[in-house]
N, C-alpha and C positions, 0 to 999 in steps of 0.2 A: 808672223808675230811682230810685235812692236814693243819697244821699251821707252817709257817716259818717266821723268820726275813728276810725281803727282802730289796732291795736297798732303797726303799722309805718308809718303815714301815713294821709292821707286817701284813701278809696277810693270810687269811683263804680261801681255795679254794678246789674244788672237783678234785680228781684224775681222774674222768670220763670226765672232761672238756678237750677235745682234743687240745685246743689252749691255752686259758688264764691259765688254771690250770697247764697244762704241762710246759708252759713257766716259770711260777713262780717256779715250782718244780725243773726244771733243771737249770735255769739261775738266779733266784732271782729277775727278773725284767720282764716287759712287754713293748714292743715298746718304749724303752727309748728315741728314737729320737722324738717321740711325746711329751714326758714329758719335754725334754729340750727346745723344741720350746714353749710349754705352759708356762714354767718358765720365758721365756723372755717377755711374754705378760702380765702375771699376777703380780699384785703388792699387798703388804700387805694392807688389808682393802677392797679389791675389792669384788664385787658380781659376782658370776659365776653361770650360768644355764647350767646344763648338762642333755641332753636328750639321754637316752640309756646308763645308767651307768654300767650295768652288775653287777659284784661283787665289783666294786670300784677300778679297776686297775688304772684308771686315777683320780678318785675322791680323793683317798688318797693323792697323791702328790699335786693335786690342792688345797686341804684343807690346806696343809702345806704352800703353796705359799701365800694364802690369809691371813693366820694367824687367831688368835682368834678374831681379829677385823673385819674380813671379813665374807662372807656368801657364802655357796654353796647350791644350790637347785638341787638335783639329782633325776631324774625320771628313774624308771625301772619297766616295766609292768609285767615281769615274777616273780611270787610270790617267787619261790625258789631262784632265783638270787637276788631278792630284800632282802630276809632274810639274804643271804650271804653278800650283800652290807651293811646292817645294822650292822652285826657282825664286819665287817672290820672298819666301822666308830667307833664303840664302842671300839674295840681292840686298836685303835690308839688314843683314848681319845678325839675325836673331839666332841665338843658341838655346833659347828657353822655350821654343815651340816644338812640339812633337807632332808630326803629321802622320796620319794613319790612313792607308788605302783600304778602307773598310766601309761597309754599310752598317747602320745601327738600327736595331729593332727590339722586339720583345724577348728574343732568345737567340742563342748562338746557332751557327750553321753556315750556310752559303746562300747566295742569291744571284740570279741572272739579271744583268743590267740591260736596258734597251740598247740596240745597236744605233750608233750615231756616226754620221759622216762629218768629221771635224774639218774636212777640206771644203765644205760647202757652208754658206751662211746659215745661221740658225741660233736658237736660244738654247745653248748647251746645258744650262743648269735647270731648265724647265721640264725635265723628264722624270716621271715617277718610276720607281722600281717595281711597282705592282704589275704583275701579269706579263713581264717580259720573258721571252723564250729564246731570243736569237743573238744575244750579246755576250759579253765576257762575264765569267763567273768570279765573284769576289767573296771574301769572308764576310759573314754577318755576325755581329756581336750585340749583346745587351750590355748597357753601361754598368749595371750592377755587377756583372760578371767580369768585365774587362778593366774597369777603373778602380784602383785601390788608392784612396786618398782620404785624408781626415779634414780636408777643407775644400770648398768650392764656392766661390762668390757668385758666379754667373754660369748658367747653362743656356747657350744660344742654339736654337733648333730651327732649321730651314730645310725641309726634306720633301717638299712637293707632295703633301697630303699624307705623309707617314708620321707626322709629328706625334700623334697619340701613341703609336707603337713605341717610339723612342722614349716617351715619358713613362709608359707602363714598364718598359725594360729598365727604367732608372728609378723605380719607386722607392727602393731602399736609400739610394743616394739622396733623393729629394726629401724623404722623411727625416733622414739622419742629419743632413748638412743644411737643408733649407736654403738653397741658393735662389737668387733671382732667376726667373725664367724669361727669356725673350724668344717668343715663339711665333712663327709665321702662321697666319690663319686666313687663307684666301679661297678656301673651298667650302661653300655654304653647306653642302650636303654632309660635311664632316665636322662642321663648326660646333654644333650643339653637344656632341659627344666629347669633343676635345675640351671645350670649356668646362663641362661637367666634371670630367676627369681631373682637371687641374684644380677646380674649386674643391674637389674632394680632399685635397691635401691641406685645406684651410687657407689657401692663397686668395688674395684680392687681385682681380684682373682689370686691366685698363687697355683700351684700344690705343695703339700708336700708329699713326698713318702719315708718315713723312713722305714728301715727294721724292721721286728717284733723282731728280736734278733740280738745281736752284739757279735763280738769276745771278746771285753773287758767287758763281762757281770759280774754281781755282784758275782756269784759263781765261776767265772774263768773256766767255762766248755767249752770244744770244741763244736762247733756248729754242732749238729746232727739233730736238729729239726727245720724245716722251714728255712734253711740257706740262701735261696734266695728269701724269701717271703717279699713283701712290703705292707705297709698300704697305701691305696689310699685315700688321703684327700686333701681338699682345705683350704688354709688360705684365708679368705675373709676380706679385710681391708676397714674400713669405709672411707668416703671421706676426713675427716680432719686428718687422720692418715697416717703414712708411715712406711714401713719396708725396711730394707737394706739387701743385700746379696741374694735376691731371684729373681732378675731381669730376669734371664734366665728361670725362671719357671712361668713367668706371662702368664695367660690365656687371649688371645686376642679375641677369638671367642667362641661362644657356641659349635662350632663343635670340638674344641680342645679336645684331649683325652690323658690321662696320659701316655700311652705307648710311645707316640711321645716325651716325655720329660725325659724318663729314661736315666740316664747317663750324663745329662747336668751339 
């Protein structure tokens, strides 16, 4: 484990984490293009729900954006990553972030996570909970059943192919509160159904494809790690809201795929 002062706060991370840990170690930041977009959406005092928080790479900056008057509810099912998440919440002095060691889906119950050896190098956050049989068992909740709130500005979802399950389990929250949705969509075989489901709420969708790392990174290092790798996400805008500057990235059809939008 290593601790450094990074662009958005102090971050504790594993040097065996081949993506998030290595990016913080080399560049002092992670997917800063995502952070800057979220900063434009989030206001002081807002409530944000984050599903798939990992070690808090985006939880930490979002907690700063909402401020002490706001609230973050961050879900992370992997116990080891959850413990790291809690450490980063504490290191940055946040008392308005509630971390939950749970998986999120369409209904309540429990789920078995894949077995991961954290003592060996790997992409710790890149494992889907689908079909696992040999790991730890954790609670499974649906957001509609678990979250009781009258406001939610943003729901951020990054759950390795289970995004549609999370959204279906939050249909009442989405219909009632109409938050912005920021959703990973990097599996083409699931993309059409995911897009169709979100459009069914009356939302307008845009691809958001920021690089994982940038030339003007916090530590001023040359890009040697993932220099051309993008994050594949969608910004989903509720019916009464608008965004500007993303018109050329608008998703018009469930068949649209991110590769057709690169470079626009």
